[in-house]
MARVOLO-395059 format. One record per residue: residue number from 0; residue in one letter; x, y, z of N, C-alpha, C in turn. Coordinates in pm, 1 decimal, m for minus. Layout:
<nodes>
- k/r/n.px/n.py/n.pz/ca.px/ca.py/ca.pz/c.px/c.py/c.pz
- NUM/a/X/Y/Z/X/Y/Z/X/Y/Z
...
</nodes>
This chain:
<nodes>
- k/r/n.px/n.py/n.pz/ca.px/ca.py/ca.pz/c.px/c.py/c.pz
- 0/m/723.0/654.6/m837.7/699.4/708.8/m704.8/562.5/662.3/m657.9
- 1/p/551.0/610.5/m537.6/423.4/561.4/m487.7/321.8/673.0/m471.5
- 2/t/195.7/636.2/m486.3/88.1/732.3/m466.9/m15.3/672.7/m373.3
- 3/l/m79.8/757.6/m294.1/m183.2/713.6/m201.2/m141.0/588.0/m124.9
- 4/l/m22.4/593.9/m67.4/37.3/476.2/m5.4/m51.4/410.3/98.0
- 5/s/m109.8/488.3/186.5/m183.0/429.2/297.8/m314.7/366.4/254.4
- 6/t/m357.1/385.8/129.8/m483.3/329.7/84.8/m464.0/214.8/m13.8
- 7/n/m342.2/164.0/m29.9/m318.1/54.9/m123.3/m354.5/m77.8/m55.8
- 8/p/m473.7/m132.6/m83.6/m518.0/m252.7/m12.7/m433.6/m376.7/m42.8
- 9/q/m383.5/m389.4/m164.4/m301.9/m505.8/m199.7/m175.5/m512.3/m112.7
- 10/i/m107.7/m400.4/m100.5/15.2/m394.9/m21.8/m17.6/m413.7/127.0
- 11/r/m120.4/m346.1/173.9/m160.0/m358.0/315.6/m189.0/m504.1/350.1
- 12/n/m263.5/m572.2/265.6/m299.4/m712.0/291.0/m176.6/m802.1/291.2
- 13/r/m84.0/m780.0/200.0/37.3/m863.6/195.9/120.0/m846.5/322.3
- 14/l/130.4/m724.5/370.2/203.7/m700.6/494.3/135.7/m770.9/611.3
- 15/r/5.9/m755.4/621.5/m68.4/m816.7/732.8/m62.6/m968.7/726.8
- 16/e/m74.2/m1025.4/606.0/m66.1/m1171.1/590.9/70.8/m1223.4/633.3
- 17/a/173.9/m1140.2/620.5/309.0/m1178.7/661.1/332.4/m1154.6/810.0
- 18/g/230.7/m1104.6/880.0/241.5/m1082.2/1023.3/303.5/m948.3/1060.9
- 19/l/305.3/m854.6/966.5/362.3/m722.7/992.6/253.5/m616.3/994.1
- 20/r/277.2/m510.5/1072.6/186.7/m396.3/1070.0/201.4/m325.7/935.6
- 21/a/91.0/m279.5/881.3/91.3/m209.1/752.9/113.0/m60.5/776.4
- 22/t/236.4/m23.0/810.7/268.3/116.9/834.5/288.0/188.5/700.9
- 23/t/278.7/319.3/705.0/299.4/399.1/583.5/437.3/371.9/524.2
- 24/g/538.8/361.9/608.0/674.4/336.3/559.7/688.5/201.8/492.1
- 25/r/636.7/97.1/554.4/645.4/m36.7/493.6/567.6/m42.5/362.8
- 26/i/451.6/20.3/361.0/372.1/22.9/237.1/451.7/93.0/126.7
- 27/a/512.1/206.9/159.0/589.8/282.8/60.6/707.3/200.7/8.5
- 28/i/777.9/134.6/98.5/894.5/55.0/59.0/853.8/m60.0/m31.8
- 29/l/751.7/m134.0/6.8/708.3/m247.5/m74.8/656.4/m201.0/m210.0
- 30/e/585.1/m90.3/m211.5/534.2/m33.2/m336.5/650.3/2.0/m430.6
- 31/v/751.3/69.6/m378.5/867.5/108.9/m460.1/937.7/m14.7/m516.0
- 32/l/959.0/m114.2/m430.7/1030.6/m233.3/m476.6/948.5/m314.6/m576.7
- 33/m/816.7/m317.3/m560.9/732.8/m389.1/m656.7/730.3/m319.1/m793.1
- 34/d/750.2/m186.4/m792.2/752.0/m111.5/m917.7/890.7/m106.2/m982.2
- 35/a/993.8/m141.0/m907.0/1131.3/m133.6/m958.7/1155.7/m246.1/m1058.9
- 36/n/1245.5/m221.3/m1151.4/1280.2/m323.6/m1250.0/1412.1/m393.0/m1217.1
- 37/r/1459.0/m372.8/m1092.7/1584.8/m433.1/m1049.0/1590.0/m429.4/m897.5
- 38/p/1675.4/m510.1/m836.8/1692.8/m501.5/m691.6/1750.4/m365.3/m653.5
- 39/m/1710.5/m314.8/m538.2/1756.8/m183.2/m493.0/1826.1/m196.5/m358.2
- 40/h/1929.1/m114.0/m335.7/1993.4/m114.0/m205.0/1927.7/m10.8/m115.2
- 41/h/1962.8/m16.6/12.6/1899.7/63.9/117.0/1891.6/212.1/80.6
- 42/a/2001.9/270.3/36.2/2003.5/414.1/6.5/1910.7/448.3/m109.7
- 43/e/1903.3/361.2/m210.2/1812.8/385.1/m323.5/1667.3/382.1/m277.2
- 44/v/1634.6/287.8/m190.4/1497.8/279.0/m138.8/1465.3/403.4/m56.3
- 45/a/1557.2/441.9/31.6/1535.1/560.7/115.8/1513.7/684.8/29.5
- 46/q/1591.2/698.6/m76.9/1576.7/813.4/m167.1/1441.7/809.0/m238.9
- 47/a/1401.6/689.3/m281.8/1276.3/675.3/m356.8/1153.4/708.3/m272.4
- 48/i/1164.1/691.5/m140.5/1048.5/720.9/m54.9/1074.4/843.8/31.5
- 49/s/1159.6/932.9/m13.2/1196.0/1050.2/66.3/1074.5/1135.7/103.0
- 50/d/967.9/1131.8/23.1/848.5/1209.3/55.2/776.3/1155.6/179.0
- 51/v/803.9/1032.2/218.9/742.9/974.0/338.4/817.4/1019.5/463.7
- 52/q/937.9/1069.0/447.2/1019.8/1125.1/554.7/1050.7/1024.0/664.7
- 53/l/1108.5/911.0/625.3/1157.4/812.7/720.9/1308.1/826.8/731.3
- 54/n/1362.1/808.3/851.3/1507.4/812.6/861.8/1565.6/680.5/809.1
- 55/h/1693.9/681.7/781.7/1758.8/565.5/719.7/1752.8/442.3/809.2
- 56/s/1758.1/458.8/939.3/1749.0/344.1/1030.9/1613.3/276.7/1020.7
- 57/t/1507.8/355.4/1010.6/1372.6/300.4/998.9/1356.9/225.5/867.6
- 58/v/1411.2/281.3/760.0/1405.9/213.3/629.5/1480.0/80.4/638.3
- 59/f/1598.5/80.9/698.0/1677.4/m41.3/709.6/1603.0/m147.1/791.3
- 60/r/1545.1/m107.7/904.5/1469.9/m202.0/987.8/1349.7/m258.2/911.6
- 61/a/1280.3/m172.8/835.8/1164.1/m219.0/759.0/1206.5/m318.8/651.4
- 62/l/1317.6/m290.7/583.0/1368.5/m384.0/481.8/1402.2/m518.3/546.3
- 63/t/1469.6/m514.0/659.4/1508.3/m636.4/730.1/1384.9/m713.9/776.1
- 64/d/1288.2/m644.0/834.2/1165.3/m709.9/880.6/1090.7/m775.4/764.8
- 65/m/1080.5/m705.7/651.8/1006.9/m761.8/538.0/1082.9/m878.0/474.9
- 66/a/1215.9/m873.5/476.5/1294.8/m986.5/426.9/1277.0/m1106.9/519.8
- 67/d/1282.4/m1083.3/650.4/1262.6/m1191.6/747.5/1122.8/m1251.9/737.1
- 68/a/1023.8/m1171.4/699.7/885.3/m1218.2/686.4/859.7/m1285.0/551.5
- 69/g/958.3/m1282.7/460.9/943.2/m1349.1/331.7/884.8/m1263.0/221.5
- 70/l/862.9/m1133.8/247.3/808.6/m1045.4/144.1/917.1/m994.5/49.5
- 71/l/1040.7/m990.5/98.8/1153.1/m943.2/19.0/1262.7/m1049.3/16.6
- 72/r/1337.7/m1050.3/m90.9/1456.4/m1133.5/m103.1/1576.5/m1041.6/m85.7
- 73/r/1669.3/m1081.3/0.6/1790.7/m1003.2/26.1/1901.9/m1065.7/m57.6
- 74/l/1964.4/m984.0/m142.5/2068.2/m1032.2/m233.4/2200.6/m963.4/m207.3
- 75/e/2307.2/m1038.2/m213.5/2442.0/m982.0/m209.9/2507.3/m1031.4/m336.9
- 76/l/2532.3/m941.0/m429.6/2573.8/m978.0/m564.7/2724.5/m968.1/m586.8
- 77/g/2799.8/m990.7/m481.5/2944.2/m994.4/m494.8/3014.0/m863.1/m465.9
- 78/d/2938.6/m758.3/m433.2/3001.3/m629.0/m405.6/2981.0/m585.0/m261.2
- 79/h/2938.2/m677.0/m176.8/2918.8/m652.5/m33.6/2811.6/m547.3/m4.7
- 80/v/2714.8/m532.6/m94.5/2602.6/m441.0/m76.8/2475.1/m524.4/m78.9
- 81/w/2395.3/m513.4/26.7/2267.1/m583.4/28.0/2168.8/m510.6/m61.7
- 82/r/2103.9/m585.2/m148.5/1996.3/m532.3/m231.7/1870.2/m612.3/m201.2
- 83/y/1757.1/m550.7/m227.0/1628.7/m612.0/m193.9/1539.1/m611.2/m316.6
- 84/e/1462.9/m720.2/m329.7/1359.7/m726.6/m432.6/1242.4/m804.9/m376.6
- 85/p/1122.4/m776.1/m425.4/1004.5/m842.4/m369.6/997.0/m988.8/m412.1
- 86/t/941.2/m1070.3/m325.1/913.4/m1209.7/m359.4/773.0/m1222.9/m415.7
- 87/v/700.0/m1111.9/m417.1/564.7/m1106.8/m471.3/563.2/m1006.0/m585.8
- 88/s/466.4/m1019.3/m673.0/458.0/m931.1/m788.6/313.5/m891.3/m812.8
- 89/r/296.4/m778.3/m877.8/161.1/m737.5/m918.8/109.7/m829.9/m1029.2
- 90/n/202.4/m885.1/m1106.7/169.0/m974.4/m1216.8/170.3/m1118.2/m1165.4
- 91/p/54.8/m1186.7/m1163.5/51.5/m1322.6/m1108.7/132.9/m1422.3/m1190.6
- 92/h/171.2/m1388.0/m1314.5/247.9/m1478.2/m1400.0/397.5/m1447.8/m1397.7
- 93/a/437.6/m1347.7/m1321.2/578.4/m1309.0/m1316.3/659.6/m1414.8/m1241.7
- 94/i/782.9/m1434.2/m1286.6/876.5/m1522.8/m1219.2/951.3/m1437.4/m1117.9
- 95/t/927.5/m1462.4/m990.6/989.3/m1377.0/m889.1/1125.9/m1427.8/m844.8
- 96/n/1157.0/m1554.5/m866.1/1289.1/m1607.1/m833.7/1364.1/m1622.8/m965.1
- 97/h/1453.0/m1530.4/m994.5/1516.1/m1524.6/m1125.4/1664.4/m1492.2/m1109.9
- 98/p/1744.4/m1519.2/m1212.3/1887.0/m1485.4/m1205.5/1910.7/m1336.8/m1228.9
- 99/h/2029.3/m1291.9/m1191.9/2068.2/m1152.1/m1207.0/2199.2/m1141.7/m1283.6
- 100/f/2218.9/m1027.7/m1348.0/2342.7/m996.6/m1417.4/2403.9/m872.9/m1352.3
- 101/v/2534.1/m877.9/m1325.1/2605.8/m763.9/m1269.6/2720.5/m731.0/m1364.1
- 102/c/2726.7/m604.7/m1407.8/2836.7/m559.6/m1492.1/2959.8/m539.7/m1403.4
- 103/t/3069.4/m602.4/m1438.8/3192.1/m593.2/m1359.5/3265.1/m461.3/m1381.9
- 104/i/3219.9/m381.2/m1477.9/3283.3/m252.2/m1505.0/3207.6/m138.9/m1434.5
- 105/c/3077.3/m123.3/m1463.4/3001.0/m10.1/m1409.6/2915.3/m46.9/m1288.4
- 106/g/2898.4/m175.3/m1259.5/2821.3/m217.7/m1144.2/2671.6/m226.2/m1167.1
- 107/q/2625.0/m202.3/m1288.5/2481.4/m210.3/m1317.8/2429.3/m349.6/m1282.9
- 108/v/2311.2/m354.9/m1220.2/2246.0/m480.5/m1186.3/2120.5/m491.5/m1269.5
- 109/k/2099.4/m608.2/m1328.0/1982.4/m628.1/m1412.9/1919.4/m762.9/m1380.1
- 110/c/1786.6/m763.6/m1370.7/1713.5/m889.0/m1354.9/1703.5/m954.4/m1492.4
- 111/l/1726.8/m1082.7/m1499.1/1714.5/m1154.9/m1625.7/1576.6/m1219.1/m1631.7
- 112/d/1505.8/m1189.6/m1737.9/1370.5/m1241.6/m1754.3/1373.5/m1390.5/m1783.4
- 113/g/1268.7/m1456.5/m1741.0/1256.2/m1599.2/m1769.4/1360.8/m1680.6/m1697.6
- 114/r/1383.0/m1798.0/m1745.0/1483.0/m1887.1/m1686.8/1583.0/m1923.3/m1795.9
- 115/p/1711.1/m1890.9/m1775.7/1810.1/m1928.5/m1875.6/1815.5/m2080.2/m1890.6
- 116/e/1847.0/m2124.9/m2009.5/1855.9/m2268.3/m2034.8/1998.3/m2315.0/m2006.5
- 117/f/2009.6/m2420.8/m1929.3/2139.4/m2479.7/m1898.6/2142.1/m2621.3/m1951.9
- 118/h/2261.8/m2668.8/m1980.7/2275.4/m2804.6/m2033.1/2285.3/m2908.2/m1921.9
- 119/a/2302.2/m2864.3/m1799.0/2307.3/m2956.4/m1685.3/2183.9/m2934.6/m1598.8
- 120/n/2137.5/m3039.4/m1537.8/2029.1/m3025.7/m1442.2/2092.3/m2974.4/m1313.9
- 121/l/2071.7/m2848.2/m1283.1/2140.3/m2783.4/m1172.4/2111.5/m2847.2/m1038.3
- 122/n/1996.2/m2906.2/m1021.2/1962.9/m2966.7/m893.0/2020.6/m3106.9/m877.7
- 123/q/2090.9/m3157.3/m981.3/2149.9/m3289.5/m971.7/2301.6/m3286.0/m985.6
- 124/i/2362.6/m3169.9/m967.9/2507.7/m3161.0/m971.9/2561.6/m3229.6/m847.2
- 125/q/2655.5/m3321.6/m865.7/2706.2/m3399.4/m752.4/2774.8/m3310.1/m650.0
- 126/g/2745.2/m3336.4/m523.3/2808.6/m3264.8/m414.3/2747.3/m3129.2/m384.9
- 127/v/2639.4/m3094.6/m455.5/2574.3/m2965.2/m435.0/2430.1/m2991.5/m394.3
- 128/g/2385.2/m2918.9/m294.6/2245.3/m2928.8/m253.7/2157.9/m2850.2/m349.3
- 129/k/2053.5/m2792.7/m297.3/1959.5/m2715.5/m378.0/2020.3/m2578.9/m412.6
- 130/i/2019.6/m2544.3/m539.1/2069.0/m2414.1/m584.1/1955.2/m2314.1/m571.8
- 131/t/1981.2/m2204.0/m500.8/1875.5/m2105.9/m474.8/1896.6/m1975.0/m549.2
- 132/e/2013.7/m1954.9/m604.5/2040.5/m1828.0/m673.2/2145.0/m1849.1/m781.4
- 133/i/2124.2/m1781.3/m892.6/2221.0/m1783.3/m1002.6/2256.5/m1639.1/m1034.2
- 134/l/2386.6/m1611.7/m1043.9/2436.3/m1477.5/m1070.2/2530.8/m1482.6/m1189.4
- 135/f/2504.5/m1397.5/m1288.0/2592.0/m1384.4/m1403.0/2670.6/m1255.4/m1389.3
- 136/k/2798.1/m1260.5/m1422.1/2882.8/m1141.3/m1420.8/2947.5/m1128.0/m1557.3
- 137/g/2966.3/m1003.6/m1597.2/3028.8/m976.6/m1725.6/3022.9/m827.9/m1754.0
- 138/r/3028.3/m793.4/m1880.7/3020.2/m653.6/m1921.4/2884.4/m626.5/m1984.1
- 139/c/2820.3/m516.9/m1937.9/2692.2/m478.0/m1998.7/2719.9/m427.0/m2140.3
- 140/l/2615.3/m406.9/m2215.9/2631.8/m362.4/m2355.6/2705.1/m229.0/m2365.1
- 141/n/2674.1/m134.5/m2274.7/2742.4/m3.7/m2278.6/2891.3/m18.6/m2256.0
- 142/c/2928.5/m96.6/m2153.5/3070.5/m113.8/m2122.2/3141.2/m197.3/m2227.7
- 143/q/3072.3/m294.7/m2282.0/3130.8/m379.5/m2387.9/3161.6/m296.7/m2511.8
- 144/n/3073.8/m199.7/m2541.4/3092.8/m117.1/m2660.4/3175.1/9.4/m2631.3
- 145/g/3224.3/22.3/m2507.3/3307.4/136.6/m2471.6/3231.4/265.4/m2451.4
- 146/s/3099.8/258.5/m2428.4/3018.5/379.6/m2412.7/3021.6/432.5/m2270.0
- 147/s/3074.8/355.8/m2177.7/3068.7/397.0/m2037.7/3195.3/467.5/m1994.4
</nodes>
């Protein structure tokens, strides 16, 4: 949960550098997403910042504005639900453009650390331009072991 939202200079500066006003709502949203360990959809973000008391339309507009400004990546992982994750990180060594795993049984979404190794050079596959996203689907450990 974010704390002292309006006084977070790192978040305020990133918003301003992207050409956006550093409102309390935008600061709260970016803070929550930077602290999350996975992409979040609109309702999850709205719930996480419920103490800021923004309506769902305002949260949605802020997510869209920050995605358009390049601060957030908008993902659709095959279930017709937009999820958002930051393109910036508190950790300067973090890989912000990474693949995701979606469990086809329970719907859990997980960010995959690092870069998976492939035997083909993905940017040289014939007939394909630049690959911008990789998505893995399968069963998570809980569902694979029948715990879900």
